N, C-alpha and C positions, 0 to 999 in steps of 0.2 A: 846609554848616553855618556858622552866623553866628559872628561874633567873640564875641557875648554868650554863646552856648551853650558855646563852648570855654572861656571864662572861668569859667562855672559849673562845668564838669567839673573844671577845674584846682583850683578852690577845694574841691570835694568830695573829691578825692584827697588834697589837703594836709590836710584835716580828718581823714580816716581815718588817715593816717600819724601825726598828732598824738595822736589818741585811743589808737592802738596803743602809742605810746611811753609815754604816761602810765600805761597798764595794766601794761606790762612793768616799767618802772623804779619804779613805785609799790608793787610787791608787797614785803611785809616779808621780809627775808632770814633764813635759818636761822642759828643760832649757828655762826660759823666759816665760813660760806659766802662764797666769793669771795676767801679768802686762805688761805695755808698756815700751819698752826699747828705750830711746831717742837716735837718731843718733848723732854722734860727730858734734858739731857745730850747732845742730838743737834744737829747743825748744821742750818741753815735748809734746805738742799737735800738732806738725808739722807732716803732713803725706807726705811721699815721695813715689811717684809712680815710678815704673821701667821705664826707658827710652828705646827708640828703640835701642840706641847704646848698652845698657846693654843686651838687648834681643839677639842682633846679635853678642855679644862678643863671641869669640871662632870660629865664622864662617868666620871672616875676615882673609885675608892673612897678610903677614908681611908688605905689602905696604898699608894696610887699605882698600883693594878692595875686594868685595864679589866675589864668584865664577862666578856670572853673570858679566863678565868683560866688558871692553869698546867695544870689538868687537861685543858681543851680543847686547849691548845697541845700537850701531850704526846701526846694522841690523834692530832692531825694529823701530828706528826712520826713517830709510829709507823706510821701509814698510808702516809706518804710513803716510808718505807724499804721497806715490804713491796710497794709498787707501783712501785718503781724499774724493774723489768723487766715491762712490760705483759704481762698474760696469764699470769703465772707466780705471782702472789700466792697463789692457792689451792693451789699446789704446794709452797710454802715449808714445810719441816718434814715433808714426806711421806717415809716410809721407802722405801728402795730395794727392800726385800723385805717381804712380809707375814709371813714366818716369823720366829719368835723362840723362845727357849728359857728366858728368865728375865726377870722384871720386878722392879725394886727401887723401892719406893714410900715416900715420906715425905709428911707433910701440914703445911700452914701453916694453923693454926686461929685464929679470933678468940677473944678472951678471954671468959670467962663473961658472959653477958648482952649480948654485942655481936655485930656482924656485920662482915664484910668488904664494902666497897662497891665497885661496879664501877669508877667513875672512879679511886679510889685504887689499885685493882689494876693498872689500865692504867699509871698513873704509876710505880708501883713496878716493874712489869715492864720498862718502858722504861729506868729507871735501872739495872736489873740486867742490861741487855744482851740482853733477850729480844725476839723478833720475833713478830708475830701472823701466823698462816698456816693451814696445812692443818688441816681439821676445826674451824676456829674457835677454836683454842687457841694458847698461846704456846710458842715453841721456842727452845732455844739451838742455834745452828747452828755448824758448823765454819767458822772464819774463812777467808774467800776461797773456800770450797768448799761452798756451800749445797746443791749437788746430791748431796752424800753423805748427806743426811738429818739428823735431829735427834740431838744429843748426849743431850738429854733434853727432856721436854715438861712443860707445866703446864696442868692442866684444872680446871674447876669440878667440885666433888663433887656438885652438884645436877644432875639430869637436864636436858638431854641431855649435859651435861659441857662444853659450849662456852661461849664468851663472845660473846653477840650484841651487836655494836657498835651496832646500831640501838636497843637498849634498855639500853645500858651505864649510862646515868645512873640508872636505877632498879634495877639489878641488886644484889642482896644475897645473901650466901652465908655459911654458918658456917665454910667451909674451902675451900682449894684443894689439889690434889694434884700433887706433883712425881713423875714416873715415868720411870725409866730402863729402856728396853727393850733387852735384849741378844739378839744382838750389836749393839753400837753402832759408829759410825764411828770406831773407835779402841779402845784398851784400856778394859776395864770400870772399872778402878780410876781411870783418868784422868777418865772421865766422872763418876764419883762425886765426885771432888775438885773438879769444876766445879759439880755440882748442889748439894752441901751448902752451900757458901758463898753460892750464889745464894739458896737458901731462907732462910738466916740473914739475909742482907741485906734481903730482902723482908719478913721477919718484923720486922726493926727498923723498916723504913719504915711498916709497917702496924700496928705495935704488937700483933703476934700471937705465937703460940707454934709452935715446930717440934715435930712429933710423929712417932713411928715408925709402922710399918705396923699396929701394934696400937692406935693412937691414944693411946699413952703418951708422956710427955715423952722426947724423944730425948736420951739421956745419953751420956757418954763410953764407957761399956761397950758399949752397942748400936752406937755408931759404930765402935768397934774391931772388933766382930764382923762388921759389914757389910764393912769393909775386908778382913778376912781371907777372907771368902767370895768377894769379888771378885778377890783375888789368886789364890785357888785356881781360880776360873773362868778367869782369864787364862792361868794355867799349863797348864790342861787344853787350852785352845784352841791353845796354842803347841806342845804336845807333838807330836812326829812320829807319823804313823799307824803302827800295829803292822803288821809284815810277817811273813809266814809263814817259818818257819825253812827255810833252803835245804837241799836234799838233797845228801848226799855222793855 
């Protein structure tokens, strides 16, 4: 290859490098490109990472809550508690025996012209200490001893009586029923003293009314009668069995 040819190749390469440099350095820069812009009140070298709140900004409502509201959160917490022991959720609240000799029932009803809504029932049940379990209804269990069965249970008065969590958002009902099936895992009167305050608490949360078994307002007189009935029930069960008189 001649010296002239090598000179031409060198000139060509130099020209290409010059053109590339002109194209690269001649492009207009974006605002702030090539230098660090300090934030107000921050040092030159302070790096500020975006916070979770900034990332969620625009997704929050006026009250600062995300679309996954308290109702959904309560449902998730409720399911988490019932699923703590895998494979046993469907058994939570199942009675030890199918035999019973008395049922005490009271109702929580919506006010005239209104309905109880599924998500609200779930939240109220969670706040009242109930768990979702056997037969798709809510139960109050013996603390630390769920295997002893329900103290009392809460069902939907609409057939089939369960709360289908797959359709809980659309569930509406005029009332729910609290029922104490005896014998319970403990004295009947103690179970009643747990069921009544729970019904009253949920009625407060749901803006409903507590009714007796005849669908009348549950007043002090009827409450007193139920307590006496359950005291008598407990005394009867505690009474020693009759024995035949011994022969002389």
